[in-house]
N, C-alpha and C positions, 0 to 999 in steps of 0.2 A: 425749453432746454432739454436736450436728450443726452444720454450717457452712452459712450461708445467705448468698447474694449480696445486696447492697443493691439495692433497687428504687427508686432515686431518678432524677430526670431527668438529673442530671449523670453518674451511672454509666452510664445508657443511652446518652448522647451519647458519652462516652469510649469505650465498648465499640464503638459503631457506627463511630466514626472508626478505631479499631484494626482492625476487620474490613475496612473499605475500604482502608486502607493496606496490609494484607497482600495484597490482590488486586493492587495495583500492583507488588509484587515479582514476581508471577507473570505479568506482562504479556508479550505477544508483539508483535513489531514486524514490519510488512510490509516486503517487499523486492520489487524488480522489476529484472530484467536484460534488456537488449534487444541484438539483433545483426541485421546484414543477412544475409539468406539469399536469394540470387538477386535478384529484383525486388521483394522484400518485406522487411519488418522483422518479426521475431518477438520477442515479449516473454514472459518466464516470470515468474510471480509466486508468492508464498508468504509464509509467516510464519516468524519466527525459531524458533518451537517445532517446526518441521517440518510444520505443517499446510499444506494446499493453499489456493489462492485461487479455487477453482471458483465461478463466479457473481459474483465481486467486480467492481465497476465499474472499467473502465480506459478512459480517453479519451485521444485524441491532440488536443492543444490548441495553437493558434497563439499567438505572443507577444502578439497583441491580444485574447486570451481567446476566440477563436472555436473551437468544437469542430469539428475537422476529421474525426475518425473516432470516433464513440461506440461503446462496446462493453463486453463483459464477458469475463473469462477463461473459456475453455471447460473441458471435463471433464478436461483435462490441465494446467490452470492456465496455458495459453498464449493469446496473442492474436496474430493475423497481420494485417498491414495493408500496403497499398502504400507504396513509397517516397514520401516527401513532399518538396515543394519549399519552400524557405524555412525559417525558424526555428520550432521547435515543441518541445513537451515531452510526455512520456507521464505521465499522472497515474493512479496506483492509488488508489482511494478506497474504503476499507473502513469508513468512518464516522469520527466525530469522534476525533481523535487517532491515527487509523490511515491516514495518507496517505503516499504516497511518490512522488517525482517523478524522472523520468529525462530530462535535457536532451538534445537531439539531438546535442550535442557529445560526449556520453558513450555514444553507441550504437556498439558495436563494428562496424567496417566502413564507417562514414561518415567522410569527410574533413571538414575545416573549412568547405568550401563546401557541405556537405550532400549530397555526391554519393559514390557508391561509387568507390573508386580503380580 
């Protein structure tokens, strides 16, 4: 006696949904941490599974949505950019569902006026 899986459209649909849902459990999430280092800001990016962010897009964007500094993480998953005036945020964009923002207020070493103490 042998066991055969049904080959109906409903079985195929349910199986496909199950496989897609199992990938969601294995998802990894992006992160980015930034701090002041002298006259520049350094951001380090990566993913929750320990993988690096080499080549991932990371932009410095003003509150009026103007890209101030376009870039990508280098081969050490870091990005360096000059201190900025005014309000801005850093956007790590690794694709749909894989974005992370760091507001200027959350950058270690910047005070509430956006200046280094």
